[in-house]
N, C-alpha and C positions, 0 to 999 in steps of 0.2 A: 217458793213460788216465783221463780226467776224465769222470765221469758228468754229464749235464746236470742242471740243477735239477729236482727231483722235480715232475712235473706235479701239478696239483690232483687228488688222488685221488677227490674227490667228483664231478668232471666229466670225468675221463679216459674216453676212448672204449673203452679196454681195461678188463677186469675188475680191480678193486682191492678190498681188504678194506673200503674205505669207501663203495663204490657198489653193492655186490651183496649178495644174500641167497641162502641155500641152502635148497632145497626137496627133501624126501625123503619118498617116498610108498610105503607098502605092501611093505616088505621083510620079509615074514612067511613062515613056513615053507611054507605051501601055495604061495604065489607063487614063492618061490625054487625049490622042488622041481619046479615045472612048466616052468622055463625050458629051452628047447631051441635057443636062438639062439647060445649060447656056453657054454664050460665054466663050470659052476656055481661051482666053487671060485675061479676067476679073477674071476667076477662078484662074489663075496663079498669077495675081496681088494680089488677096485677100489672097491666102495661103502664099505667100511670105511675105505680110504685117503682117499676123497673126503670122507667125514664127518669124519675126523680133521683134514683140511685146513681144513674149515669152522670147526672148533673152534679149531685152532691160530692161524688168522688172524682170529678174532673176528667171523666173519660172523653176522648174524641167521639163526637156523635155524628153519624151519617143518617139523615132523615130523608126518606123518599116517599113521594106520592105518585099516583098514576092518573093521567088524563084530567088533571085540574085545568091546565091551560087550554085544552081542547074543548072544555065545557061539558065533557061527558061525565065528569065526576066532581064530587064536592071536596073541599079542603078537609084536613084531619078533624076528628071530633074535638069539640071545644075543650074537653078535659086535657087533651094532649097539647093543644095550642097554648094553653095556659102554662104548661111546663116547658115546652120547647119553642115558644114564640121568638126567642132571641137567636135561635139556630136556623141557618139557611135550610131550605127544603129543595131537594132535587126532584123536579117533576119529569115524568117520562111517559112514553107510550108502550114500552115493552112490558110484557108480563114478567119476564125474567129481568130483574134490575141489573144483573151482571152484564147484560147485553146493552146497557146504556153507558155510553162513553163517560159522561160526567159522573155517574154513580161510581163506576169502577175507579176512575181517577181520584175521587174523594176517598175511597177506601185506601188506595195505594198511598195517598198523601199523608195518612195518619202514621205510617211507618210501623204500625202494629200488626202482628201476625195472629193474634188471638181475637177473633170476632165473636162478640156476643150478639146473636141474631134473633130478631123478632119480626114477624110479618103476618099479615092476613092475605090470603088463606094459607094454611099449612101446606096444602097439597100442591100449591102452584108458586105463589110469590115468595114463599119461604124455601121450599124444596129446591127450586131451580137455581137461585143464586147460592144457596148453601152448597150444592153439589159442585157448582163451578168454582166457588172459593176453595173448597177442599182440593179440587184438581189443580188449582193454582198454587197450592202449598200453604194455605192458611189453615189454622185450627178453628173449627166452628163449634160454638157453644150455643145451643138452642134453649131458650127459657120456655120450657114445655107448658107451664101453666099460664103463660102470657101470650100464647098463640092459639089459633083456633081454625077449624075447618068447617066445611059445609055439611059434614056428618061426622059421627064418631069414627066410622070406618075410614073415611078420607083422611082425617087427622092422624089416626093411629098408623095407617099405612105410610103416610108421608114421614112421620117421625121414624118409623122403622127403616125406611129407605135411606134417610139421612144418617142414621146410626150405622147401618150396614156399610155406608161409604166412609165411615170414620168420624162422623160428627159426634158430639157429646151432648147429652141431655142434662139440663140442670133445672132447678126451680127458682122461683122468685126469692124466697127466703134464703136458699142456698147462696144465691148471688150476693145478697146483702152481707151474709156472714163471711163469704170468701173475700170480698173487697175490704171488709173491716178487719178481720183476722185477729186483732189484739185490742183489748180494752185500753191499753196504754196509748193507743192512737186517739187521744181524747178529742182532737179537733173535729172528728167525724162521728163521735158517739151520739151527740144529740140528733143528728140526721138519721143515723142508724135506728135509733129508738122510734123516731117519728115514722120512718118508713115501715118498720115492723108493725107498729100499732095500726097505721093507716091501711095496711093490707090484711088486717084481720088477726094478727098475732097478738096474744096476750100472755100466754103461759111463760113464766120465768122472766117477764120484762122488768119487774121490780128488782129481782136478783141481779139482772144484767146491769141495771142502772146503778145499783148500790156498788157493785164491783167496779164499775167505771169511775165512780166518784172516788 
């Protein structure tokens, strides 16, 4: 049971803490309350878990909101503010965050080409920047169970459009596992287990913990 030598995390074709950045857009009360493509509490659990993973694994985080400074919208939901309160928020007026200069500059400043993207709604504030990022040469990974739309059809058609353009769909738990990758990386095992349990995972967690020990 010998793990192979750890691949270069900066050039690995899979997601690693060293080659990816986390993008989170518009998890604000109006947007969350309008989601009809999945259970809203599950959506909140998953986006909070995904954000916690980004923090735990040290990913660069680009957090954007829309119309807070104009007074037309509210700040992010409190569950996210608790997780991301130490990270700056880029507020904008554009539906497509890629058309906001500060947002795009923040993405570019990470130096990462793999973007883990989450946003509300799937059909607008996720799709538009995802398509633009793909066109600009980035790899886009959408956490499909942490995003939502105003209807099931709107959500699914948006994901299909992103995938047709070359985007990749992943899940919350898949993200956790891909960032962790090896139980020998013991410094992040406690965070991994906490994330897995807090997002509803239970099967095999004792086995995983025992192996990590």
